[in-house]
C-alpha positions, 0 to 999 in steps of 0.5 A: 500500500505504501508503494501505491500511495507513493506512486499513485498507481503501479503494475505488479512489476513496478511494485516488485521493483520498489520493494527492498527485499522482494518476494516473487512476482506471483507473490506480489500479484497475489498480495495485490489481488488480496488487497483488492478483495479487501477493497483497499486497491482497485485495478484498471486494465491498460493494454495487457497489464493491470495497473493498481491504485489505492481505492481508499484514502491513505489516512483511512488505510493507516487507521485500518492497519492500526486497528488491526495491529491493536487488535492482533497484538495489543488486545485492542488497547492503545495504552498497551501499544504505547507502553510497549513503545516506551519500554526500553527493554522491548524497543530501541527508541532513543531518549529523544523519541521517547520524550517526543512520544511523551510530549504528545500524550502529556496534558498541556 
C-alpha cells in the first residue's frame, strides 16, 4: 500500500521493483489481488497489464492497519501499544523519541 500511495498507481512489476527485499512476482500479484478483495486497491486494465491504485484514502488505510495491529497484538488497547513503545527493554527508541512520544500524550 505504501508503494501505491507513493506512486499513485503501479503494475505488479513496478511494485516488485520498489520493494527492498522482494518476494516473487506471483507473490506480489497475489498480495495485490488480496488487497483488492479487501477493497483497499482497485485495478484498471491498460493494454495487457493491470495497473493498481489505492481505492481508499491513505489516512483511512493507516487507521485500518492500526486497528488491526491493536487488535492482533495489543488486545485492542492503545495504552498497551504505547507502553510497549516506551519500554526500553522491548524497543530501541532513543531518549529523544521517547520524550517526543511523551510530549504528545502529556496534558498541556
